[in-house]
N, C-alpha and C positions, 0 to 999 in steps of 0.2 A: 268773572261771571256775576251778573247783577242779581241781587236778591231784593224782593219786596216784602215789607212787613207792615200789615195793617194794625191799627189800634183805635181805640175810642168807642168800640161797641159797648152795648150794655142793655139793661132793662129800664125802659122808661114808660111813662103813661102817654096816652094819646094827647096830642097837642104840644108835647114837649119837643125839645131840640137836642140834637147830638152833633158832634163834629168828629168825623172819621179822619184819620191820618194814614198816609201810606209813605213810608220812608224807604228810599232805595239805598242800597249799599253795594259795594263792589265795583260798580261802574256808574257813571253819570247817566241819567235818563233825560237830560235837559233838551236833547234834540228829538225826542220821541213824543208822539201822542200818548197821553195817559188816560186810561178809562176806568170807570167803576161799573161793576156788574153786581147782580145779586141773584141768589138762588134759594128757593124754598124746597123742602122735602118733596120728592116726586116730580119736581118741575125742572125745566132746563134753566141754564144760567142766562139771565136777561140783561140787556144793556140798560144802564142807568144814566150815565153821562160820560162825556169825554172832553178833553181840553188839548189844544194844540201846544206846540213847544213853548211859546212865549205867553200863553194865557189869553191871547187876543181872540181866539175862537173857541166857543163852547157849544155843545148841544146836549139836549136832555130828552129822555123818554117823556112822552106826554103825561104819564102817570105821576111824574115828579116835578114837572115844569112849574115854575113859580114858587116851589117849596124848597128845592135843593139847589145848592150852588157849589160848583166845582172850582177849585183854584189851585195854584201851584206856586211854590217858592223854589226856584232853580238853584238858589244859593245854598239851600238845604237839601236839595234833591227830594223834596217832599210834595205830595199832592194831598189835597184836602177835599172832603165832601161835607159841607154844612147842610144839615138836614133839619128843617123847621116844620112845624105843624105836622108832626109825625102821626101816621094813621096805623091802625091794626094791619092793614095790607102791606105796610112797609116792612113788616117782620120778615127777616131773611138773613142769610149769611152774605156779607158784602165783601167783594173781592176787588182789589185794584189790579191793573194789568198794564203792561207796556206794549205799544204797537210793534208789529213785526218789522215795519219799515221806519227808517228815520225820515223825518220831515215829509210825510206823505201829503200829497196835494188834496186828497179826499180823506177826511177824518173817518176812521174805521168804526163800524158799529157791530160787526160780526165777531163772534168769539175767535174764529180761526185767524182773524187779522191781528190778534194779539198773541205774543209768544212767551211772555214771562208773566207769571201770576203769583200773587201773594197767597198766604194760607187761609185768609178770610177772617172776618170778625163778625160775631153774632150781634144782631140788633133785634131786640124783642120789644114790641110796642103793645102794652096792655090797655084795655079800655077801662 
């Protein structure tokens, strides 16, 4: 059974950068789409970014486009989220997730399209 563990969160100031990591163990995730979502108290979990199996296709939420970059290293079964120019509104718990299907033709953006989730890592951006 695959397990996902996020790391790299923390407290930073607006304008700073952070890199989140999501390490998979138990089974490889190399043939799955991997996604990042985030959630704030009282709000639903929202899509941030996803990446296809070989890193050749990525998509981002409009709110993070041009600031965040998702990447993956399949030799390490690890997915990354580089976050630059952080803003207060980026404050949230960030989760990585594995797609329900292997090699889906359409990259999933909805929560129900992902079936394995990490425990989350807190990112707090102060002004």
